[in-house]
N, C-alpha and C positions, 0 to 999 in steps of 0.2 A: 867386271862391272855387271855383267848379266847375272852372275852368282850372287852378288851382293843385293841387287834389286829383288832377287827371288826370296833371299832370306828376310828382307823387310816386309815383303808382301805376306809371308807366311806368319810373321810376328803380329802383324795388324789383324789378320783373320783370327788368330788364336785369341787376341784380346777382345774381339768382337764376341766370340763364342764364349769366353769367360764372363763377360759382361751380362749376356742373356741368361747363362747358368745362375749368376748371383741374383738377378731379378726373379728367377723362378723359385729359388730357394728362400729368398728373404721374407716373403709374406708369411710363410709357415715354417719357422725354424723348429729345431728339434724338440719334441714333447709339447708343442704349443701350436694347435691348429685353430686359427681365428675363425675359421668358417663354422666351427663348432659352439662359438660363444652365443649365448642367448641375448635377445635384443633387451635393451633397458627399458624398464617399465616403472610406473609409479606404484610405490609399495608403502605400506604403513609400518609403524613401529611395532615391535613384538607386543603382543597383548593377550590377555585372557579374559573370558566372559563367565559370569554365573547369573542364574535367574531363580528367584523364588516367587511366592504368591504375593509378596509385598514389595520386594526390592528387585532392582536390576543393576548389576555391578560389572564395570569393566575396568581392568588393571592394565596400564600401559607402561612398558619399560622405557625410560628416557636415560640413557647413560647409566649412572650409578644411583638412579632413583627411580621410584615407581609412583605414578599418578594413578589414583583411585577415584573413579566416578561412580556415584551412587545416585540413582533415581527411583522415583515410585514406578512400580510396574505398570499400574493401570493408565497413569496420566503422563508418565515420562517427565515429571516435574523434579528437578534437582532437590536432593535431600541436603540441607545445610544445617549447620549446628549440631550434627549428630556425633555421638561417641563411637570411634572405631578402634578395634584392637586386633592387630594382624600377627598370627603365628608364622614366623619366618624361620629359615634354617639357622639364623643366629638367635632365635628366642622371640618372645613377644615384644611387639614394638607399637607405638601410638604415631599414627601419621599426623601431619599438621594441615589444617584447612587452609586452602589458598584463596586468594580474592576471587578467582574465577569459579569457586565451587568445588574444585577438586581437593582431594586429600593426598598429600605428598609424603612419601616414606623413603628415607634413605636406605639404599640397597647396594652396599658394597659386595654382597655376595653374587650379584649378577655377573661379575668380571669373569667366573670360571665358565659360564654359558650353560647350555643344556636346559633341562626341565627343571622347573622351580615350582613346588607346591605350596600354596599360602592359604591359610584359613583366616577368613575375615568376620570378626563379630561386629555387628551394627546395632546401636541402641539409639532410636529417634523417636522422641517423645513417648508414647505408649506402645511402640513396636520395637521388638527385639528379634534378631535373626542372625544366623550363622551361615556363611556362604563359602565354600571351598573353590579356589580358583588356581589354575596352572598357566605359567608363562613358559614359553620355549624361546630362549635367547641364543645368539651365536656367540662363541668364545671371543674375547676381545684380544687381538693381535697388534704388536707394535710394528710399525712400518719401517722398512729398510731404508737407510739413508741414501742409498744409491737410487732408490725408486723415486726419491724426490728431486734427483738432479735433473731430470727429465728432458729429453730432446723429443720432438715431434716425430710422428711416423714418416712425414714427407722428408725430414732431414736424414732419417736413418736410410731410407730408400736411396737418397743421393749418395750417402757413404757406401752403400753396398755397390752402386754402379761404378764409383770412382775405385773401390777396391778391386772389382773385377777387371777393370780397364788396367790398373796397375800391375795386376797379376799377369796380364797378356803382355804388357810391356816388359815385365820382368823376364818373362820366357825370351821374348825377343832380344833382349840385351845379353842374356846368357848365350843365346845362339850366335850373336855378333861379338861375344867375347868382350863385353863391356862390363867388367866384374864390379867396379867402383859404382857405377850407376845402378846396378842391379842391387847392391847393398842398400842404396837410398830407397829404391822402390820397395824392398823387402820391409824396411822400417815403417814406410807408410801403410803396408798392408797390416803389420802388427798393430799400429794405432787404430786403424778401422776395426780390427778384431776385438781389441780391448774395449772399445765403445760399444760394440754390438753385445759383447759379453756382459758388460754392466747393465744393459737394458733388459736382456731376457736370458738368463741362464738356466739351463735345464728346464725350460718351459715354465718358469715361475715369475716372470718379469712383470706380471700385470695383476697379481693376486692382491697386493696392498692397494693398488689403484682402484680396483673393483670394490675393496672393502671401504675405501673413502666415499665412493659415489654411493654406496648402500647407506652409510651412515648420513650423508646429506639428505637422501631421499626420505629416510625414516624420520628425520627431525622436522620436515615440513608435510604435516598431514593435511589433507584436503578431502572434501567431498568428491565423489566421482561416480559415474554411471558405469556399471559393469556390463560385460558382454550379454549376460542373461536378461537384461533390462532392469535388474534391481539397482538401488542406489545405495552406495556405501557412504555413510556420514559418521565420521568420528565423534565421540561424545563432546570433544571440545568444540567442534563445528556445531553441534546441536544446541550447545549453550548459546552460541551466537545467533543461530536460526530462532531460537526460543520454540522449538518444536514441542508440541503437546499432542496427547492422544487420548482415546476414550474407549472403553469396552463397549462393543455393540450388544444390544439386546432387542428381541423382536417384541413389539407391542402393537395394540390397535389404536389408531389416531383418527379423529375426524377428517373426512374428506373436505378438501380446501376448494372453493371456487376462485379462480383468478380473474379479476376484473380490472379493466382499465379505469383510471381515475385521474383527477386534477385537484389541486388545492383552490379553494374558494374562500372568500371572507365569511365570517360569522355574520348572518343577516342582522343580529341583534347589536353588533359592535362595528358596523360600517355603514357608511351613508354617502350620499351624493350631495354636492353643492350646486344647485341650479339657479338660474335666473328666472323669475317669474314674468319679467316683461323684457322685451328686447330693447337693447341699448349698448352704450360704449363703456367698456371695462375701464376702471381706474383703480390704482393701488390704495391700500389703506396706509396710515402713516408709517408703519414698519415695512412696507413693500410687499409684494406678492410672496407667499411662502414657497419655499424650493421643494423639490421632491425629497421625501424622506424626512421633512421637518415634522416634529411633533406638535400638534395643535390641541387646544382644550375646547370642550363643548361650549358653544356660545360665543367663540372668538370670531371677530369680524375679520375676513380674510380679503375683502375687496368691496368694490362698489360697481353698480351699474346705473349709468345715467341715461334715462330713456330720452330719444330725440324728439323735438317738438317741431311739427310742421308749420308752416306760416299760417294757415288756415285755423289750425288749433290754437296758435298763439293769439290770433285775432278774436277767436271765440272766447278765450280765457280773458282777455282784456275787456271785451263787452260785458262778460259776466261780472268781472271785478267792478266795472263802473256801475251796474245795476245795484250790485250789493252795497257800494258806497253810498248811492243814493238813499236806499232804504234805511242804512245805518243812521244817516243824517236826520231823516224823518222821525225814526223811532228815538233818537237821542233827545229831540225837541219835545216829543210827546211825554218821555220820561221826565224831563226837566219840569214840564207843566204840571204833571200829575203830583210831582213831589211838593209843588207849591200849594195846589189844591188840597192835597191830602192833609196838609198841616191844619186848614180850616174845617175840614170834615166834608168838603164838596165832592171829593173822589174818595172811593173806598180804597182801603189797603190792599184788596185783591187785584184792582185794576192796576195798581202801581206795580205789584210784583209780576203780573202777566207782561207788562211793557218792559221791565227789566229783562225777564227771561227771552222775550223776543229779540231784544237788542244783543243779548250774550250769544244767541244762536246765529245771528247775521255775522257777528264778528268771527265766531269760529269757522264758518264757511268761507269767509273771506280769508282767513289764514290758511285753511287747508288748500285753496286754489294757489296761493303764494307759495306753500310748501311744495306742492306738485311741480311747480315751475323751477324751483331751485334745489331741492334735496334728492339725491340719488337713492337707489335701493341697496341696502347692505347685504352682503353675502356672508352668511353666519353658519359656522360649522355645526352640523346637526349632532355629532358624536365626537368623542375624544379619540385620537389616534395619530397616524402619520399619513402624510400626503403620498398617496400611492400613484395617482395621475394627476396631470394638470399642467396646461402650457398657456397660462394666462399672460396676456401681453397688454401693457398700457395702450389704450386707444382701440383695442380689438372690439369689433361689433359682434354681439352675440344675440342669438335668437331666443325667443321665449321657450323655456323648458330645456334649454341646452345646459349640458354637464360641464361645469367650470373646474370643479376639483372632485377627486374621489378619495375618501378618507377610509383607512382600514387600520384596525387595531392588530398589530402583528403577534400578539400574545394569544389571540383568540381566532383560530383558523379552522375551517371545516374541509372535508374532502367529498367531492361529488364523484361517485363511481356509477358506470353504466353496467347494468345487469341485463343479460338476455334471457334469464329464467327467473322464477320467483324465489326471493331469499326469505325463508321462514325461520324464525327462532333465532335470528342473529342478533346478539346483544354487544358483541365486541368483534374486533377485527384487527388485522395488522396491515401495514403498508410498507413498501420499500421504494426508495428513490432510485435514480440512475447511478448514484454513487455507492449504493448498498446500504444506505441508512435506514434503520428500522424504526417505524412509528406505531404506537399504540392508538387504536381508534375505538370510539364508542358510538354504537347505533343510535342515530337520531330520526330516521323515517325514510320512507320510500314513496316515490309517486305513483300515480295510476295512469297516467297519460304517457303514451309512447313518445320516444325521442329517437328517430331513426331506428325504429324496431327495438329499442332498449327502453329500460326504465330506469331513471335516475334514483340513486341510493345516496343519502347524507350520513356522513359520520363526523363527529367532532375529534380533533386531535387532543390526546391526553398527554400531559407532560410538556417537555421543553420544546418550543417551536422556533428557536434561534436557527437562522440560516435558511428558513423556509420562505417562499413567497407565493403570492397568489398567481394562479395560472401554471404553476409548475406541475408536470406530469409525473404520475407514479403508479405502481401496481398494487392493487388491493387484494388482500387474501381473506377471504370470508369463510369461517368454517361452517359446514353444513351438518345435517343430522346423519348422513351416511358415513360410515367407518371403513378404514382400510388398514390391513396389517402390513407392517414393514419395520425397518430400522431407521430411527430419527438420528440425523447428524447434523452439525452445523453447515451453513452453506459455505463456510470457509474451508470445509473438508473437500468440497466438489471442485475439481479441475476439469477444464474443457481442453481436449488435445487439439492438434492442428486439423485433424480430420473430422472435428465436430463431436467426438465421442467423449461421454462423461465418465471419469474415473476417479477413484480415491486412492490413497497410499496406505498399504497395511504395514504396520510395524512388525515385521516377521522375526527380527532379531534385535539385539541391543543397539547395533550400529548398522542395520540393514532395513531398508524400506522397499516394498514391491508394489507396483502399480497394478490395481484391480478395475477392470472395466465394470460399470455399474449402469442400471437403469433408475433414474431418480425422478421423483415428482415434487412439486412444491408443497410444503407443509404449513409454514407460517413466514412471517418476515425474517426470522433468524435461522431456520432449520429447513431441510429437505428430507423427503422420505425415500430411502433406498428400497426398491421393490425386489431387485435381484442383483446378483454379482458378489455379494458378500454374506457370509453366514454369521450368525449370532456367536458371541464370545471372542470375537477377533478385535485386535487393537487397530483403530483407524486413526490417522493423523487428523486432529481437530484445529490445529493452528500451525502455520508455516508450510501448507501443502504446495502453495505457489512457488516457494523457494526451493522445494525439492524439484519441481517440474523444470526449473531453469538449470539443474546440474547437468553437467556434460561430462 
C-alpha cells in the first residue's frame, strides 16, 4: 500500500514539472522568439517622390495599381487635366485621371516586388517636364491555408499546459503498469502536438499574419506627426485639407500703425427722431416701426401729444372768446362797408382792409383750436433702418429726447483712436474679431484730445453686410516708415499653446516642418515675418490650422 502511494506521488510531481517545462517552452518555440518582434506602427503605402522647378510628383503603390499625384511646386495646387505618359517595365502607358485629381495606372509588374523605376512625362497647359521616380515594393506572397485556421495565443497556451500534464500522467500510468490508459494519453499528446505544429512550424507560423497586417496598414493612409516634430501628410489627405503654399521673398513694406476702432454711422446718412415738445407718444396708423424696419425720408413714425394744464386751457378759452368777439365786430363792419361801397360812400381800400383784418382773426382762432387738438408728428429725417427705439403708446417723452435712431447700413464709417499723428494716410484696412478684412478710405482726423488720443475717421469701402454700428475692430494704417521682411497671409500664422507664433514649411512633397517666427501686423490680410524663415522657402498659406491639429 505504501509502495503504491509513493508511485502515485512521484507521477503527480513529474506531471507538474512537465507542465512547467511546457509553459517555459511555449512562448518561444524553435526558430521564433516573440521577444524579438518589432512593435506594430502606422506605415504608409510604398511610394516614390520627384521634384522639379515646376512640378511635385508622388507615386503611391496600391496593390496592382499606382496612383500618381502631380502638384504645382510653388503653390501645391493640384494639376488637373494634364497629359501624362509613364515609361514602365512593360512599356509606355497612359494613366487615367480620377475624380480626386490623382492619375491611376495599372501596374501588374509590381507583383514581383523590389525596386521599380518609372519615367513620367507631364504636359500641363504651357509647361512640359520629365520626372524620374522609383518605388520599392515588397514581393506579394500567398497566405498558407493553415495560417487562416487560427486559434488564439491563449488557447494555444492552454493546450500546452494540458499536453504537459498528460505527459506526466502518461509516465505515471506506465509506472503503475496501466498500458491501455497510457495509449489514450499518448493520443492526446499527439493531437496537441499536431495543433501546435500547424500554428508554428519551423519558426514561420506568423509571417503570413504579419503580411496581412501590413497590407491593412498601408491601405489606410492618414496624416501623422512624426517623432522629430514634422508632419507627414499623404497627397490624398493634402487634397482633403486643401493645403496651399507660397514661395517667400524679402521686400520692403510700409510700417503699419495698429489702432483700436469701432464702427459708427455715416453722419450724412443717419439721424435722430426727437420730440420738440414734451408730451405723450401715440402710434401712427401703421403702428410704431420695429427695430430693423426700413423707413423712407419724411415718413411719419408716430405722434407726440403735448399735455394741457388747467390754467393753460382756461387761458386758451379766454383768448378764443376774445377772438370770437372781435371776429363778430369785424364781420359787421365788412358787411356795412360792402353796402356803402356800392354807393361810393366808402372807398374800396377800406373794404379790403376790413376783409384782411377779418381773415387774420379767423386764422388766429383756428391756430388756437389746432394747438388744442393736433399732436406733433415725428418725421424720419433720412432713409434707413431703425437702429434704436423703444417707443410705447402712452409713454411720456421730454423735449429733445431721442425717440428713434435711423442708420443706413450700406454707409458706415470707422472711428479709430490714434495716440500719434497720422500723416499722409489716404487708405487703411481693418479686421474684425472674426478675421474679416475691410478696406477703408481716410476721411479726416480731429484736433481735440479724447482720453489722450485723437479720433480718426474712415469710410468703409465695399460690402458692409453683417456689420453693425458700435462693433469693435482693429484698424491698420500704413505710415511713411518702411520695414524689411517677408509678407505672408495671416492664415499662415499659427499660435501654439505656449503663445509662440510659427508657420509650417513645406520641406518635402508630403512633409511639413513647424518654424518659430517673429511676426508683425502688415495689413488686414497679411503679416510681416521679421525672423525665423529665410527667403525662397515654401510656407503653407492655407490649411496651417489643420496641420496644427494633426497628432
